[in-house]
PyMOL commands that place a pseudoatom at each C-alpha (Angstrom):
pseudoatom trace, name=CA, resn=MET, resi=1, chain=A, elem=C, hetatm=0, pos=[26.800, -19.736, -1.935]
pseudoatom trace, name=CA, resn=PHE, resi=2, chain=A, elem=C, hetatm=0, pos=[25.042, -19.471, 1.389]
pseudoatom trace, name=CA, resn=VAL, resi=3, chain=A, elem=C, hetatm=0, pos=[25.579, -22.592, 3.584]
pseudoatom trace, name=CA, resn=PRO, resi=4, chain=A, elem=C, hetatm=0, pos=[22.168, -23.663, 5.464]
pseudoatom trace, name=CA, resn=GLY, resi=5, chain=A, elem=C, hetatm=0, pos=[22.759, -23.246, 8.934]
pseudoatom trace, name=CA, resn=SER, resi=6, chain=A, elem=C, hetatm=0, pos=[24.876, -20.449, 8.732]
pseudoatom trace, name=CA, resn=ALA, resi=7, chain=A, elem=C, hetatm=0, pos=[23.432, -18.412, 11.379]
pseudoatom trace, name=CA, resn=LEU, resi=8, chain=A, elem=C, hetatm=0, pos=[25.965, -15.931, 11.971]
pseudoatom trace, name=CA, resn=LEU, resi=9, chain=A, elem=C, hetatm=0, pos=[26.093, -14.775, 8.378]
pseudoatom trace, name=CA, resn=VAL, resi=10, chain=A, elem=C, hetatm=0, pos=[22.215, -13.922, 8.566]
pseudoatom trace, name=CA, resn=VAL, resi=11, chain=A, elem=C, hetatm=0, pos=[22.915, -12.340, 12.225]
pseudoatom trace, name=CA, resn=SER, resi=12, chain=A, elem=C, hetatm=0, pos=[25.511, -10.103, 10.618]
pseudoatom trace, name=CA, resn=ALA, resi=13, chain=A, elem=C, hetatm=0, pos=[23.202, -9.231, 7.823]
pseudoatom trace, name=CA, resn=ARG, resi=14, chain=A, elem=C, hetatm=0, pos=[20.493, -8.116, 10.228]
pseudoatom trace, name=CA, resn=LYS, resi=15, chain=A, elem=C, hetatm=0, pos=[22.959, -5.870, 12.118]
pseudoatom trace, name=CA, resn=THR, resi=16, chain=A, elem=C, hetatm=0, pos=[24.064, -3.835, 8.980]
pseudoatom trace, name=CA, resn=LEU, resi=17, chain=A, elem=C, hetatm=0, pos=[20.325, -3.755, 8.057]
pseudoatom trace, name=CA, resn=ASN, resi=18, chain=A, elem=C, hetatm=0, pos=[19.398, -2.611, 11.256]
pseudoatom trace, name=CA, resn=ARG, resi=19, chain=A, elem=C, hetatm=0, pos=[22.304, 0.005, 11.203]
pseudoatom trace, name=CA, resn=LEU, resi=20, chain=A, elem=C, hetatm=0, pos=[21.170, 1.302, 7.653]
pseudoatom trace, name=CA, resn=GLN, resi=21, chain=A, elem=C, hetatm=0, pos=[17.947, 1.765, 8.856]
pseudoatom trace, name=CA, resn=ARG, resi=22, chain=A, elem=C, hetatm=0, pos=[18.740, 4.134, 11.588]
pseudoatom trace, name=CA, resn=THR, resi=23, chain=A, elem=C, hetatm=0, pos=[20.994, 6.151, 9.421]
pseudoatom trace, name=CA, resn=HIS, resi=24, chain=A, elem=C, hetatm=0, pos=[19.019, 6.113, 6.063]
pseudoatom trace, name=CA, resn=GLY, resi=25, chain=A, elem=C, hetatm=0, pos=[15.556, 4.092, 6.454]
pseudoatom trace, name=CA, resn=ALA, resi=26, chain=A, elem=C, hetatm=0, pos=[13.774, 6.227, 9.195]
pseudoatom trace, name=CA, resn=THR, resi=27, chain=A, elem=C, hetatm=0, pos=[14.469, 9.711, 7.674]
pseudoatom trace, name=CA, resn=ALA, resi=28, chain=A, elem=C, hetatm=0, pos=[13.990, 8.449, 4.044]
pseudoatom trace, name=CA, resn=MET, resi=29, chain=A, elem=C, hetatm=0, pos=[10.662, 7.056, 5.022]
pseudoatom trace, name=CA, resn=GLU, resi=30, chain=A, elem=C, hetatm=0, pos=[9.564, 9.909, 6.888]
pseudoatom trace, name=CA, resn=SER, resi=31, chain=A, elem=C, hetatm=0, pos=[10.296, 11.967, 3.592]
pseudoatom trace, name=CA, resn=ALA, resi=32, chain=A, elem=C, hetatm=0, pos=[8.763, 9.414, 1.559]
pseudoatom trace, name=CA, resn=ALA, resi=33, chain=A, elem=C, hetatm=0, pos=[5.491, 10.058, 3.188]
pseudoatom trace, name=CA, resn=ILE, resi=34, chain=A, elem=C, hetatm=0, pos=[5.455, 13.788, 2.708]
pseudoatom trace, name=CA, resn=PHE, resi=35, chain=A, elem=C, hetatm=0, pos=[7.405, 14.275, -0.755]
pseudoatom trace, name=CA, resn=PRO, resi=36, chain=A, elem=C, hetatm=0, pos=[6.169, 12.275, -3.814]
pseudoatom trace, name=CA, resn=GLY, resi=37, chain=A, elem=C, hetatm=0, pos=[8.734, 12.390, -5.692]
pseudoatom trace, name=CA, resn=VAL, resi=38, chain=A, elem=C, hetatm=0, pos=[11.355, 11.107, -2.800]
pseudoatom trace, name=CA, resn=CYS, resi=39, chain=A, elem=C, hetatm=0, pos=[8.806, 8.017, -2.509]
pseudoatom trace, name=CA, resn=ALA, resi=40, chain=A, elem=C, hetatm=0, pos=[9.007, 7.695, -6.195]
pseudoatom trace, name=CA, resn=ALA, resi=41, chain=A, elem=C, hetatm=0, pos=[12.696, 7.828, -6.407]
pseudoatom trace, name=CA, resn=ILE, resi=42, chain=A, elem=C, hetatm=0, pos=[13.093, 5.219, -3.852]
pseudoatom trace, name=CA, resn=ASP, resi=43, chain=A, elem=C, hetatm=0, pos=[10.517, 2.544, -5.196]
pseudoatom trace, name=CA, resn=GLN, resi=44, chain=A, elem=C, hetatm=0, pos=[12.471, 3.063, -8.693]
pseudoatom trace, name=CA, resn=HIS, resi=45, chain=A, elem=C, hetatm=0, pos=[15.699, 2.305, -6.887]
pseudoatom trace, name=CA, resn=ALA, resi=46, chain=A, elem=C, hetatm=0, pos=[13.947, -0.293, -4.862]
pseudoatom trace, name=CA, resn=ALA, resi=47, chain=A, elem=C, hetatm=0, pos=[13.063, -2.181, -8.033]
pseudoatom trace, name=CA, resn=ALA, resi=48, chain=A, elem=C, hetatm=0, pos=[16.683, -1.920, -9.466]
pseudoatom trace, name=CA, resn=VAL, resi=49, chain=A, elem=C, hetatm=0, pos=[18.074, -3.608, -6.650]
pseudoatom trace, name=CA, resn=ARG, resi=50, chain=A, elem=C, hetatm=0, pos=[15.535, -6.306, -6.327]
pseudoatom trace, name=CA, resn=ASP, resi=51, chain=A, elem=C, hetatm=0, pos=[16.194, -7.097, -10.238]
pseudoatom trace, name=CA, resn=ILE, resi=52, chain=A, elem=C, hetatm=0, pos=[19.957, -6.625, -9.488]
pseudoatom trace, name=CA, resn=LEU, resi=53, chain=A, elem=C, hetatm=0, pos=[19.768, -9.220, -6.908]
pseudoatom trace, name=CA, resn=ASP, resi=54, chain=A, elem=C, hetatm=0, pos=[16.950, -11.458, -8.431]
pseudoatom trace, name=CA, resn=LEU, resi=55, chain=A, elem=C, hetatm=0, pos=[18.962, -11.781, -12.027]
pseudoatom trace, name=CA, resn=GLY, resi=56, chain=A, elem=C, hetatm=0, pos=[22.179, -10.975, -11.413]
pseudoatom trace, name=CA, resn=VAL, resi=57, chain=A, elem=C, hetatm=0, pos=[23.330, -13.094, -8.331]
pseudoatom trace, name=CA, resn=GLU, resi=58, chain=A, elem=C, hetatm=0, pos=[23.421, -16.652, -9.418]
pseudoatom trace, name=CA, resn=ASN, resi=59, chain=A, elem=C, hetatm=0, pos=[21.419, -19.052, -7.051]
pseudoatom trace, name=CA, resn=SER, resi=60, chain=A, elem=C, hetatm=0, pos=[19.985, -15.910, -5.060]
pseudoatom trace, name=CA, resn=ASN, resi=61, chain=A, elem=C, hetatm=0, pos=[16.909, -17.999, -4.586]
pseudoatom trace, name=CA, resn=LEU, resi=62, chain=A, elem=C, hetatm=0, pos=[19.100, -19.951, -2.213]
pseudoatom trace, name=CA, resn=VAL, resi=63, chain=A, elem=C, hetatm=0, pos=[20.446, -17.195, -0.120]
pseudoatom trace, name=CA, resn=PRO, resi=64, chain=A, elem=C, hetatm=0, pos=[18.109, -15.467, 2.612]
pseudoatom trace, name=CA, resn=VAL, resi=65, chain=A, elem=C, hetatm=0, pos=[17.258, -11.876, 1.425]
pseudoatom trace, name=CA, resn=SER, resi=66, chain=A, elem=C, hetatm=0, pos=[18.514, -10.093, 4.382]
pseudoatom trace, name=CA, resn=VAL, resi=67, chain=A, elem=C, hetatm=0, pos=[22.007, -11.458, 3.394]
pseudoatom trace, name=CA, resn=LEU, resi=68, chain=A, elem=C, hetatm=0, pos=[21.964, -10.619, 0.015]
pseudoatom trace, name=CA, resn=LEU, resi=69, chain=A, elem=C, hetatm=0, pos=[20.469, -7.149, 1.057]
pseudoatom trace, name=CA, resn=ALA, resi=70, chain=A, elem=C, hetatm=0, pos=[23.444, -6.647, 3.523]
pseudoatom trace, name=CA, resn=GLY, resi=71, chain=A, elem=C, hetatm=0, pos=[26.012, -7.654, 1.092]
pseudoatom trace, name=CA, resn=TYR, resi=72, chain=A, elem=C, hetatm=0, pos=[24.458, -5.359, -1.589]
pseudoatom trace, name=CA, resn=ALA, resi=73, chain=A, elem=C, hetatm=0, pos=[24.490, -2.180, 0.835]
pseudoatom trace, name=CA, resn=ARG, resi=74, chain=A, elem=C, hetatm=0, pos=[27.833, -2.966, 2.185]
pseudoatom trace, name=CA, resn=GLY, resi=75, chain=A, elem=C, hetatm=0, pos=[29.046, -2.518, -1.548]
pseudoatom trace, name=CA, resn=ILE, resi=76, chain=A, elem=C, hetatm=0, pos=[27.538, 0.882, -1.520]
pseudoatom trace, name=CA, resn=LEU, resi=77, chain=A, elem=C, hetatm=0, pos=[28.620, 2.006, 1.662]
pseudoatom trace, name=CA, resn=GLU, resi=78, chain=A, elem=C, hetatm=0, pos=[32.318, 1.308, 0.355]
pseudoatom trace, name=CA, resn=ASP, resi=79, chain=A, elem=C, hetatm=0, pos=[31.437, 3.484, -2.224]
pseudoatom trace, name=CA, resn=LEU, resi=80, chain=A, elem=C, hetatm=0, pos=[30.298, 6.229, -0.050]
pseudoatom trace, name=CA, resn=ARG, resi=81, chain=A, elem=C, hetatm=0, pos=[33.353, 5.994, 1.624]
pseudoatom trace, name=CA, resn=GLU, resi=82, chain=A, elem=C, hetatm=0, pos=[35.903, 5.976, -1.520]
pseudoatom trace, name=CA, resn=ALA, resi=83, chain=A, elem=C, hetatm=0, pos=[33.825, 8.868, -3.388]
pseudoatom trace, name=CA, resn=GLU, resi=84, chain=A, elem=C, hetatm=0, pos=[32.992, 12.089, -3.133]
pseudoatom trace, name=CA, resn=HIS, resi=85, chain=A, elem=C, hetatm=0, pos=[29.491, 12.563, -2.199]
pseudoatom trace, name=CA, resn=ALA, resi=86, chain=A, elem=C, hetatm=0, pos=[27.094, 14.605, -1.017]
pseudoatom trace, name=CA, resn=ALA, resi=87, chain=A, elem=C, hetatm=0, pos=[26.036, 14.358, 2.839]
pseudoatom trace, name=CA, resn=LEU, resi=88, chain=A, elem=C, hetatm=0, pos=[23.898, 11.928, 4.495]
pseudoatom trace, name=CA, resn=PRO, resi=89, chain=A, elem=C, hetatm=0, pos=[20.310, 13.572, 4.454]
pseudoatom trace, name=CA, resn=GLN, resi=90, chain=A, elem=C, hetatm=0, pos=[19.697, 14.549, 7.864]
pseudoatom trace, name=CA, resn=SER, resi=91, chain=A, elem=C, hetatm=0, pos=[15.478, 15.511, 7.539]
pseudoatom trace, name=CA, resn=PRO, resi=92, chain=A, elem=C, hetatm=0, pos=[12.848, 14.677, 5.535]
pseudoatom trace, name=CA, resn=LEU, resi=93, chain=A, elem=C, hetatm=0, pos=[13.573, 17.992, 3.612]
pseudoatom trace, name=CA, resn=ASP, resi=94, chain=A, elem=C, hetatm=0, pos=[16.868, 16.896, 2.470]
pseudoatom trace, name=CA, resn=TRP, resi=95, chain=A, elem=C, hetatm=0, pos=[15.796, 13.661, 0.968]
pseudoatom trace, name=CA, resn=GLN, resi=96, chain=A, elem=C, hetatm=0, pos=[14.523, 15.870, -1.661]
pseudoatom trace, name=CA, resn=ASP, resi=97, chain=A, elem=C, hetatm=0, pos=[17.957, 16.564, -3.023]
pseudoatom trace, name=CA, resn=ALA, resi=98, chain=A, elem=C, hetatm=0, pos=[19.547, 13.185, -2.067]
pseudoatom trace, name=CA, resn=ASP, resi=99, chain=A, elem=C, hetatm=0, pos=[22.240, 11.639, -4.361]
pseudoatom trace, name=CA, resn=TRP, resi=100, chain=A, elem=C, hetatm=0, pos=[21.928, 8.257, -5.843]
pseudoatom trace, name=CA, resn=LEU, resi=101, chain=A, elem=C, hetatm=0, pos=[23.943, 6.410, -3.322]
pseudoatom trace, name=CA, resn=HIS, resi=102, chain=A, elem=C, hetatm=0, pos=[21.719, 7.615, -0.354]
pseudoatom trace, name=CA, resn=LEU, resi=103, chain=A, elem=C, hetatm=0, pos=[18.728, 6.903, -2.251]
pseudoatom trace, name=CA, resn=ARG, resi=104, chain=A, elem=C, hetatm=0, pos=[19.913, 3.083, -3.334]
pseudoatom trace, name=CA, resn=LEU, resi=105, chain=A, elem=C, hetatm=0, pos=[20.388, 2.582, 0.256]
pseudoatom trace, name=CA, resn=ALA, resi=106, chain=A, elem=C, hetatm=0, pos=[16.925, 4.007, 1.482]
pseudoatom trace, name=CA, resn=ALA, resi=107, chain=A, elem=C, hetatm=0, pos=[15.803, 1.356, -1.074]
pseudoatom trace, name=CA, resn=VAL, resi=108, chain=A, elem=C, hetatm=0, pos=[17.913, -1.478, 0.817]
pseudoatom trace, name=CA, resn=CYS, resi=109, chain=A, elem=C, hetatm=0, pos=[15.651, -0.379, 3.949]
pseudoatom trace, name=CA, resn=THR, resi=110, chain=A, elem=C, hetatm=0, pos=[12.446, -0.575, 2.012]
pseudoatom trace, name=CA, resn=LEU, resi=111, chain=A, elem=C, hetatm=0, pos=[13.317, -3.992, 0.836]
pseudoatom trace, name=CA, resn=ALA, resi=112, chain=A, elem=C, hetatm=0, pos=[14.527, -5.220, 4.207]
pseudoatom trace, name=CA, resn=ARG, resi=113, chain=A, elem=C, hetatm=0, pos=[11.289, -4.111, 5.820]
pseudoatom trace, name=CA, resn=ALA, resi=114, chain=A, elem=C, hetatm=0, pos=[9.197, -6.149, 3.325]
pseudoatom trace, name=CA, resn=SER, resi=115, chain=A, elem=C, hetatm=0, pos=[11.093, -9.340, 3.654]
for i in range(1, 115): cmd.bond("trace and resi %d" % i, "trace and resi %d" % (i + 1))
show_as sticks, trace
zoom trace
């Protein structure tokens, strides 16, 4: 459970989300602006993440959104390290063929920007 005043936890979360924005968010959003299919896929993943955090995390309303998103993203990043997966999409064109994990991380970036 989040302890109010735990600034270190929030700072760590923001660092994770900022790093994720550089690796996934920027090119994914550029691709979403060009390709409606990528935009739709990221929107669907964002809705799923929002539901998971709202409905699947007890007392999620007491935890800063950045902390929830960063924790979720860290789990996905661990899955990426452990499993065989497609390479990180490098260009907007690559995002058209992005795998589930990379799209989910792009969705986390979308939610982080909105919070």
